[in-house]
C-alpha positions as a Python dict, from the first residue, in 0.01 Angstrom:
ca = {
    (1, 'M'): (0, 0, 0),
    (2, 'G'): (-374, 43, 8),
    (3, 'K'): (-614, 45, -283),
    (4, 'G'): (-865, 306, -392),
    (5, 'F'): (-1189, 346, -580),
    (6, 'L'): (-1417, 630, -687),
    (7, 'I'): (-1783, 662, -601),
    (8, 'T'): (-1945, 849, -888),
    (9, 'A'): (-2306, 889, -996),
    (10, 'T'): (-2545, 944, -1281),
    (11, 'D'): (-2647, 1282, -1138),
    (12, 'T'): (-2621, 1497, -829),
    (13, 'G'): (-2827, 1412, -522),
    (14, 'V'): (-2856, 1036, -581),
    (15, 'G'): (-2693, 933, -254),
    (16, 'K'): (-2318, 895, -310),
    (17, 'T'): (-2230, 1014, 39),
    (18, 'F'): (-2494, 795, 204),
    (19, 'I'): (-2366, 489, 19),
    (20, 'G'): (-2010, 586, 109),
    (21, 'C'): (-2100, 601, 479),
    (22, 'C'): (-2262, 257, 456),
    (23, 'L'): (-1957, 112, 284),
    (24, 'M'): (-1720, 260, 543),
    (25, 'Q'): (-1913, 89, 820),
    (26, 'A'): (-1894, -242, 635),
    (27, 'F'): (-1520, -208, 562),
    (28, 'S'): (-1459, -125, 928),
    (29, 'D'): (-1652, -437, 1033),
    (30, 'M'): (-1421, -631, 801),
    (31, 'G'): (-1120, -499, 991),
    (32, 'L'): (-1008, -263, 714),
    (33, 'S'): (-895, 95, 765),
    (34, 'V'): (-1072, 334, 528),
    (35, 'F'): (-987, 691, 432),
    (36, 'P'): (-1285, 888, 295),
    (37, 'F'): (-1157, 1145, 46),
    (38, 'K'): (-1384, 1416, -95),
    (39, 'P'): (-1134, 1628, -293),
    (40, 'V'): (-1380, 1910, -365),
    (41, 'E'): (-1715, 2003, -216),
    (42, 'T'): (-1931, 2296, -318),
    (43, 'G'): (-2242, 2436, -153),
    (44, 'C'): (-2057, 2459, 179),
    (45, 'E'): (-2266, 2711, 370),
    (46, 'P'): (-2121, 2719, 623),
    (47, 'E'): (-1954, 2375, 623),
    (48, 'P'): (-1906, 2083, 380),
    (49, 'Q'): (-2193, 1857, 484),
    (50, 'D'): (-2092, 1558, 270),
    (51, 'A'): (-1740, 1562, 411),
    (52, 'L'): (-1875, 1600, 765),
    (53, 'N'): (-2101, 1299, 717),
    (54, 'L'): (-1811, 1094, 586),
    (55, 'L'): (-1599, 1207, 879),
    (56, 'K'): (-1877, 1115, 1122),
    (57, 'H'): (-1893, 758, 995),
    (58, 'A'): (-1518, 708, 961),
    (59, 'S'): (-1367, 466, 1211),
    (60, 'I'): (-1046, 668, 1242),
    (61, 'N'): (-965, 1017, 1368),
    (62, 'L'): (-923, 1259, 1080),
    (63, 'K'): (-931, 1634, 1030),
    (64, 'L'): (-1197, 1786, 807),
    (65, 'N'): (-940, 1948, 577),
    (66, 'E'): (-777, 1606, 527),
    (67, 'V'): (-1106, 1457, 410),
    (68, 'C'): (-1198, 1760, 198),
    (69, 'P'): (-912, 1992, 101),
    (70, 'Y'): (-1117, 2223, -126),
    (71, 'T'): (-1447, 2377, -18),
    (72, 'F'): (-1661, 2644, -185),
    (73, 'K'): (-1974, 2826, -74),
    (74, 'E'): (-2173, 2822, -397),
    (75, 'P'): (-2356, 2497, -495),
    (76, 'L'): (-2199, 2482, -840),
    (77, 'A'): (-1963, 2269, -1045),
    (78, 'P'): (-1612, 2307, -895),
    (79, 'I'): (-1479, 2487, -1202),
    (80, 'V'): (-1749, 2754, -1172),
    (81, 'A'): (-1717, 2784, -794),
    (82, 'E'): (-1343, 2836, -809),
    (83, 'R'): (-1382, 3110, -1069),
    (84, 'I'): (-1640, 3294, -861),
    (85, 'E'): (-1451, 3264, -532),
    (86, 'G'): (-1104, 3311, -673),
    (87, 'K'): (-958, 2990, -526),
    (88, 'K'): (-759, 2765, -757),
    (89, 'I'): (-791, 2386, -735),
    (90, 'D'): (-452, 2216, -765),
    (91, 'I'): (-484, 1867, -913),
    (92, 'S'): (-126, 1784, -816),
    (93, 'K'): (-216, 1853, -452),
    (94, 'I'): (-517, 1620, -476),
    (95, 'E'): (-296, 1351, -628),
    (96, 'K'): (-34, 1392, -355),
    (97, 'L'): (-295, 1365, -79),
    (98, 'Y'): (-436, 1053, -240),
    (99, 'R'): (-96, 887, -285),
    (100, 'N'): (-7, 961, 77),
    (101, 'A'): (-338, 813, 195),
    (102, 'L'): (-263, 490, 9),
    (103, 'K'): (45, 448, 228),
    (104, 'R'): (-157, 481, 549),
    (105, 'F'): (-487, 304, 487),
    (106, 'D'): (-615, -23, 345),
    (107, 'I'): (-878, 149, 131),
    (108, 'V'): (-907, 505, 4),
    (109, 'M'): (-1266, 580, -92),
    (110, 'V'): (-1281, 883, -319),
    (111, 'E'): (-1614, 1058, -367),
    (112, 'G'): (-1679, 1269, -673),
    (113, 'A'): (-1928, 1548, -729),
    (114, 'G'): (-2221, 1487, -965),
    (115, 'G'): (-2107, 1267, -1251),
    (116, 'L'): (-1792, 1176, -1441),
    (117, 'L'): (-1793, 1474, -1676),
    (118, 'V'): (-1829, 1739, -1407),
    (119, 'P'): (-1524, 1966, -1457),
    (120, 'I'): (-1302, 2013, -1154),
    (121, 'T'): (-1074, 2279, -1297),
    (122, 'G'): (-1006, 2382, -1655),
    (123, 'R'): (-1090, 2089, -1881),
    (124, 'F'): (-1004, 1835, -1610),
    (125, 'T'): (-1306, 1621, -1512),
    (126, 'Y'): (-1374, 1351, -1255),
    (127, 'A'): (-1322, 1097, -1531),
    (128, 'D'): (-975, 1244, -1578),
    (129, 'L'): (-915, 1222, -1204),
    (130, 'A'): (-1015, 855, -1205),
    (131, 'N'): (-769, 792, -1486),
    (132, 'L'): (-491, 989, -1316),
    (133, 'L'): (-531, 798, -990),
    (134, 'N'): (-616, 465, -1158),
    (135, 'L'): (-947, 442, -973),
    (136, 'P'): (-1209, 179, -1058),
    (137, 'L'): (-1566, 303, -1028),
    (138, 'I'): (-1876, 238, -827),
    (139, 'I'): (-2171, 410, -997),
    (140, 'V'): (-2463, 519, -777),
    (141, 'A'): (-2790, 568, -963),
    (142, 'R'): (-3157, 624, -892),
    (143, 'S'): (-3373, 314, -906),
    (144, 'K'): (-3674, 478, -1072),
    (145, 'L'): (-3795, 515, -1430),
    (146, 'G'): (-3528, 674, -1653),
    (147, 'T'): (-3228, 524, -1480),
    (148, 'I'): (-3149, 280, -1762),
    (149, 'N'): (-3050, 560, -1997),
    (150, 'H'): (-2862, 763, -1734),
    (151, 'T'): (-2676, 460, -1602),
    (152, 'L'): (-2577, 319, -1940),
    (153, 'L'): (-2456, 661, -2055),
    (154, 'T'): (-2230, 676, -1749),
    (155, 'V'): (-2106, 320, -1797),
    (156, 'R'): (-2027, 369, -2163),
    (157, 'L'): (-1856, 703, -2103),
    (158, 'A'): (-1642, 539, -1835),
    (159, 'Q'): (-1548, 251, -2064),
    (160, 'A'): (-1469, 489, -2349),
    (161, 'Q'): (-1233, 669, -2111),
    (162, 'G'): (-1061, 341, -2028),
    (163, 'L'): (-1207, 320, -1678),
    (164, 'K'): (-1309, 2, -1497),
    (165, 'V'): (-1666, -4, -1366),
    (166, 'M'): (-1689, -250, -1079),
    (167, 'A'): (-2059, -220, -1004),
    (168, 'V'): (-2376, -15, -1026),
    (169, 'I'): (-2575, 57, -710),
    (170, 'L'): (-2942, 141, -749),
    (171, 'N'): (-3012, 349, -441),
    (172, 'Q'): (-3342, 379, -251),
    (173, 'Y'): (-3481, 71, -424),
    (174, 'E'): (-3842, -15, -343),
    (175, 'G'): (-3947, -237, -634),
    (176, 'K'): (-4300, -100, -633),
    (177, 'D'): (-4354, -68, -1008),
    (178, 'T'): (-4255, -260, -1319),
    (179, 'A'): (-3985, -14, -1424),
    (180, 'E'): (-3810, -33, -1091),
    (181, 'K'): (-3842, -410, -1072),
    (182, 'T'): (-3692, -464, -1418),
    (183, 'N'): (-3422, -192, -1416),
    (184, 'P'): (-3153, -403, -1244),
    (185, 'E'): (-3185, -693, -1488),
    (186, 'V'): (-3189, -469, -1796),
    (187, 'I'): (-2889, -263, -1682),
    (188, 'N'): (-2693, -581, -1610),
    (189, 'E'): (-2795, -737, -1942),
    (190, 'L'): (-2690, -433, -2147),
    (191, 'S'): (-2374, -344, -1956),
    (192, 'H'): (-2253, -678, -1815),
    (193, 'I'): (-2185, -488, -1491),
    (194, 'P'): (-2302, -626, -1154),
    (195, 'V'): (-2602, -435, -1019),
    (196, 'F'): (-2682, -405, -649),
    (197, 'R'): (-3003, -278, -490),
    (198, 'V'): (-2997, -67, -175),
    (199, 'P'): (-3334, -8, -6),
    (200, 'I'): (-3449, 315, 154),
    (201, 'M'): (-3279, 357, 492),
    (202, 'E'): (-3320, 634, 747),
    (203, 'E'): (-2961, 602, 870),
    (204, 'P'): (-2651, 447, 713),
    (205, 'A'): (-2604, 76, 783),
    (206, 'P'): (-2326, -161, 671),
    (207, 'L'): (-2354, -279, 311),
    (208, 'T'): (-2153, -592, 375),
    (209, 'E'): (-2220, -776, 48),
    (210, 'I'): (-2121, -476, -163),
    (211, 'A'): (-1815, -398, 50),
    (212, 'E'): (-1693, -758, 21),
    (213, 'F'): (-1745, -745, -356),
    (214, 'I'): (-1550, -419, -386),
    (215, 'H'): (-1266, -547, -171),
    (216, 'A'): (-1240, -863, -378),
    (217, 'N'): (-1230, -667, -705),
    (218, 'L'): (-990, -384, -620),
}
């Protein structure tokens, strides 16, 4: 049986998919088979770009509808998109696909949408999905001013929901100003969660140190 984890974030557009692609490359270099699973993607006009990027960087042959079973045109929270387009998201189907993937791959990397409290369907959020599937978390956050509050809110919400936070990744880190330089230390001090810095990159590249840490802590 494989093991899984959820890549979540403090907000939308902070680089979850990019980080996921980097991690897949690193896991592949480690000789591990990885299944990228994006249960729901919105804003698919005409195709799910996040899922396509994950598929592109996967080291195994997969079909797009395996990686992303639910797609919606409007760039909205899944619960709103499904109401507008009249398609119902079935959580039991997502769970079944995940459980089946665990039997086939060493690692199942699940990518959320936005943050933990984004509703998927009804009152069911990504935090609920993480609990249902017993997924520890990797939190991707911006590295700039304001990220301390956003990151700690996400960490504390996760812990209140009984979820394990493995690490925080500060994406597009430059370290040019005092806020950015001190954010990692302060977040670690106040959360006791390991904090990794990922610099600006034009194309995904293996994040070996982070991948090894995740693999050791799953």
